[in-house]
N, C-alpha and C positions, 0 to 999 in steps of 0.2 A: 803907582798901583791903585791908588785911591780912585783915580779917574777910571781905570779899567774895571775896578770893582763896582763903581757907580754905574758904568755902562752895562756891565754884566747884570747887575741887579735890576737896572731899568729894563733891559731886554727880557730878563726873566719875568719881571712883573708884568710887562706888556704881554708876553707870551702866556703867562699864568692868567692874566686878566681876560685875554681872549679865550683861553681854555675854560676859565670860570664862566664867562659869558656863554660859551658854547654848551658847557655842562649845565648851566642854569636854563638855557633855552631848551636843551634836550630834556631836562628834568621837568620843565614846565609842560612840554609836549606830552611826555609820558604820564605826568600827573593828570593832565586834561583827558588823555585817552583812558586812563584808569578810572577817573571820575565819571566819564561818559559811560564806560562799561558798567560801573557800579550802579549808576542811575538807570541804565537800561535793564540791568538785572533786577533792581528793585521794582521798576515799573512792571516788568514781566511777572515777578512774584506777587505784586499787588493786584495785577490783572487776574492772575489765577485765583488768588484769595477772594477777590471781589466776585468773580464768577461763581466760586464755591458758595459764598454767602448768598448771592442772588438766587442760586438754585435752591438752597436750603429755605430761604424765605419764601420762594415761590411754592415749594412743596408744602411748607407749613400753611401758607395762605390757601392753597388748594384744599388741604385737609380741613381747615376751619370752614371754608366756604361749603364744602361737601357736608360737613356736620351741621352747619347752620341751615343749609337748604333742606336737609333731612328733618331737622327739628321743626322748621317752618311747615313742611308738608304734613308732619304729624299734627301740629297745632291747627293748621288749616282744615285738615280732615276732621279733627275732633270738633272744631268750631262748626263746620258745616253739618256734621252729624247731630251736634247739640241743637243747632238752629232748626234742623229738620224735625228732630224729636219734639222741640218746643211747639212747632207749628201743629204737629199731630196732637200733642197733649192739649194745647190751647183750643184747638178745633173741637176735640172730644169734650173738654170741660164746658165749652160754650154750648154744645148740643145738649148736654145735661142741664145746664143752667136754663136754657130756653124751654126745655120740657117742664122744669120745675116752675118757671115763671108763668108759663101758659096757664097752669092750674091756679096759681096764687093770684094772678091778675083777676081772675073771675071771682075768687074769694074776697079780695080787697074791694072790688067793685060791687060786691054783694049780689053777684049773678049766680052764685052756686053756694051750697052748704060747705062747711069745713071738710077737710080731707077725711076719707074713710080710714080705717085701721090699715088696710092694704096699701092705700095711697101714702099714709104716714110712713109705713115701713119702706116703701119705694123712695119717698122723699129723703129719709135718713140715709139709705144706702147710696143714693145719688149724691147727697151732700158730702158724705165721707169719701166717695169715689173721686169727686171733684178735688177735694182737699189733698187726697193722696196723689192724684195726677200732678197737681200744681207743685206739691212739695218736692217732687222729683227734680225739677229744673228751674222753677220760677224764682225770681228774686223777691226780696221782702216786700217791695212795693206792690207786686201782684198779690202776694199772700195777704197783705193788709187790706187791699181792696176786696178780695174774696171774703175775708173775715167780716168786714163791715156789712157786706151784702148778706152773708149767711146769718150773722147775728140778728139782723132785722127779720129775715125770713123765719128764723126759729121763734122769735117773739110773736110773729103773726100766726104761725102754725100751732105753737104750743101754749101761748098765753093770750091768744086772741087780741093781740095788740092792734089798735086802730092806727092805720097809716094810709097814705094815698099812693096811687100808682106812680105819680110823678117822682116821689121819693125813692121808690123801689127802682124805677127806670134809671134815675140819676146814679144810684149805686151800681147798677148793672153797667152803665156806660163808663163809670170810673174803672171798673174791672176790665172792660174791653180796652179802654184807652191805655191802661197800665200794661196790658199784654202787647198792644200795638207798639208802645215805646220800647218794650223789652226786645221784641224781635225786629224792630227797626223798619217795619213796613211803611209806616208814616208817622212822623213825630207830631203832626198836627192832631189835636184831640177831635174826636167826633162829638156831635151833640144832636139832640133831638130837636128838630125844627118844625115838627107837626103841630097839630092843634089839640090833641088829646093827651 
C-alpha cells in the first residue's frame, strides 16, 4: 500500500502542480488584464483631469491677458494724452518766454528804456502763467530751468541787474533743452552757434 499511496500522492501532486500552474497562468493573465484595465482607466481619468486643468489655465490666461491688454491701453492713452498736453503746454510757455525775452533783450542791450508799468504787469502775468502751465506736467528738471531763467529776468526787471544777452540766452536754451529731453523729441541738446 505504501507504493500505491506514493503513486497516488505522486499523481495527485502532478495533477495538482499542473492545476496550480494552470491556475497561476490564469491568475497572471487575469492580473495583467486587470492591471491593463486599471492603467487605461487611470490614463483616461488623468487625460480628463489634464484637459480640465488645461482649459482652466487657458481661461485664466485669457482673462489675465485681457486685463493686461486693457490696462496697457489705458496707460498708453494716458501717456499719449500727457505727451500731447506737454507739447501744447511747452509750446505755449515758450511763446510767452519768447515774448518776454524780445523786450528784455532790448533792455539788456540798452536799446530801450525799462519796462513801463503796463509792461511790468504783463511780464508778471506771463511769468506766472508760464510757471502754472509748466507746474501742471513738467518734471523738476524743467521747473528748475524755468526758475533759473525767471530769477535772472526778475533781477533784470525789478533790480536793474546788469547781465548780458549770452547769459539770458544760455538759460533760455537750458529750459528748451530740458523740455526737449522730457518729451523725447531729441535728446541731443541744442546750442546757439551764431555770432551774437
